[in-house]
Structures are given as C-alpha cells and as structure tokens.
C-alpha positions as CSV (number, residue, x, y, z in Angstrom):
1,M,0.0,0.0,0.0
2,L,1.2,3.5,-0.8
3,A,1.4,5.9,2.1
4,F,1.9,9.6,1.5
5,G,4.6,11.1,3.7
6,T,6.6,7.9,4.1
7,N,9.5,6.3,2.3
8,N,7.4,3.3,1.0
9,D,10.5,1.2,1.2
10,E,8.7,-2.1,0.4
11,I,7.5,-0.6,-2.9
12,T,10.6,1.3,-3.9
13,A,12.8,-1.7,-3.3
14,S,11.0,-3.6,-6.1
15,S,10.7,-0.6,-8.4
16,P,13.6,1.9,-7.9
17,T,12.7,3.9,-11.0
18,A,9.9,6.4,-11.4
19,P,6.4,5.1,-12.2
20,F,4.6,5.4,-15.5
21,L,1.6,7.6,-15.7
22,L,-1.0,5.5,-17.5
23,S,-3.9,7.9,-17.3
24,M,-5.2,11.0,-15.5
25,T,-8.8,12.0,-15.7
26,D,-11.1,14.4,-14.1
27,N,-14.8,14.7,-14.4
28,P,-17.5,17.4,-13.9
29,D,-18.2,16.0,-10.4
30,N,-14.7,17.4,-9.3
31,E,-13.1,13.9,-9.0
32,L,-9.6,13.3,-10.1
33,S,-8.3,9.8,-10.9
34,I,-4.6,9.0,-11.5
35,I,-3.5,5.6,-12.6
36,I,0.2,4.7,-12.4
37,A,2.2,1.5,-13.0
38,F,5.5,0.9,-11.3
39,A,8.5,0.1,-13.5
40,K,10.3,-3.2,-13.9
41,Q,13.7,-3.6,-15.4
42,G,14.2,-5.8,-18.5
43,E,17.3,-7.8,-19.5
44,K,20.5,-6.1,-20.6
45,G,20.4,-5.2,-24.3
46,E,16.8,-6.5,-24.6
47,G,14.5,-5.2,-27.4
48,L,17.3,-3.5,-29.3
49,D,15.9,-2.5,-32.7
50,L,17.7,0.2,-34.7
51,T,15.9,-0.5,-38.0
52,G,15.4,2.6,-39.9
53,F,18.2,4.6,-38.3
54,P,21.1,5.8,-40.5
55,P,24.1,3.5,-40.1
56,E,26.3,6.1,-38.4
57,I,23.7,6.7,-35.7
58,A,22.8,3.0,-35.4
59,N,26.4,2.0,-34.8
60,K,27.0,4.6,-32.1
61,A,23.7,3.8,-30.4
62,K,24.2,0.0,-30.5
63,D,27.2,0.0,-28.3
64,L,25.5,2.2,-25.7
65,L,22.2,0.3,-25.8
66,L,23.8,-3.1,-25.6
67,E,25.0,-2.1,-22.1
68,S,21.6,-0.6,-21.1
69,Y,18.6,-2.1,-19.4
70,P,15.1,-1.3,-20.7
71,V,12.4,-0.2,-18.3
72,Y,8.8,-1.4,-18.8
73,E,5.5,-0.9,-17.1
74,D,4.9,-3.7,-14.5
75,P,1.3,-4.9,-15.1
76,E,1.3,-6.5,-11.7
77,Q,1.9,-3.2,-9.9
78,I,-0.8,-0.8,-11.2
79,Y,-2.4,1.6,-8.7
80,E,-5.2,4.1,-8.9
81,I,-5.0,7.3,-6.8
82,R,-8.5,8.9,-6.5
83,F,-9.3,12.3,-5.1
84,K,-13.0,12.6,-4.5
85,D,-12.7,16.4,-4.2
86,Y,-9.9,18.8,-5.3
87,V,-9.3,22.4,-5.8
88,I,-6.6,22.5,-8.4
89,Y,-3.9,20.3,-9.9
90,Q,-1.0,21.0,-12.3
91,C,0.5,18.7,-15.0
92,R,4.1,19.1,-16.1
93,N,5.6,17.6,-19.2
94,E,9.2,17.0,-18.3
95,S,10.1,15.4,-21.6
96,Y,10.0,18.9,-23.3
97,T,13.1,21.0,-23.1
98,C,14.7,24.0,-24.8
99,W,18.4,24.1,-25.4
100,D,20.1,26.8,-23.4
101,D,23.9,27.3,-23.9
102,S,24.2,28.9,-20.4
103,E,23.1,25.6,-18.7
104,V,25.8,23.4,-17.2
105,R,25.8,19.8,-18.5
106,K,27.7,16.7,-17.5
107,G,28.1,13.4,-19.3
108,N,28.6,12.3,-22.9
109,T,25.2,10.9,-24.0
C-alpha cells in the first residue's frame, strides 16, 4: 500500500525507477483519478531494434544500448489514486526542453 509522507521502502525496493503515468482523468463532479504503473527492469540489451536509423547513428547507439537495461510498465503493480474532491492540480511535461547554452551539463550521452 502506498502511504503519503513515508518512504514506502517495500514498494521502492521492487521498483527503484519512477512510475509510468497511465492515465489521468477528471470529471464534472470534481473527482480526479490518476492511474500509475510501477516500473520493472528488462534484461541487458533486450529489445534492441535500430531498424530505420542511419548506419552512423545506429552504430553509435548500438554500443550504448547493448550495455543498457530497458524499463517497462509492470502490469502486476498498477495503482489508482483517486481524489473525491480537489481544488486544483498541475501537470508538467518533463520530456520537453529548450536548449540553453548557459546551462551546465555533464556526461557524454
């Protein structure tokens, strides 16, 4: 069971990565429903398919991806969080970014 304000060690031990947001809905009755699935790790190099990529990109990516572990939704760990009443909520799309040369970056990938 998830408990707000605690570490939830029993859950994070089996899924150390961030959960997947499967759906988020609200309705006119002011009820908010959030469905998440915890992540599970696949096998090293699993699901590697670079079909359609230019050879120079595919060759560089292959070496990196062969040493990586894919992350999938765990169908055995899906939870619904339901708020019967709420005042406001905010969604953030963290996959969007703008390049800014003044930002400090580390790493090579």
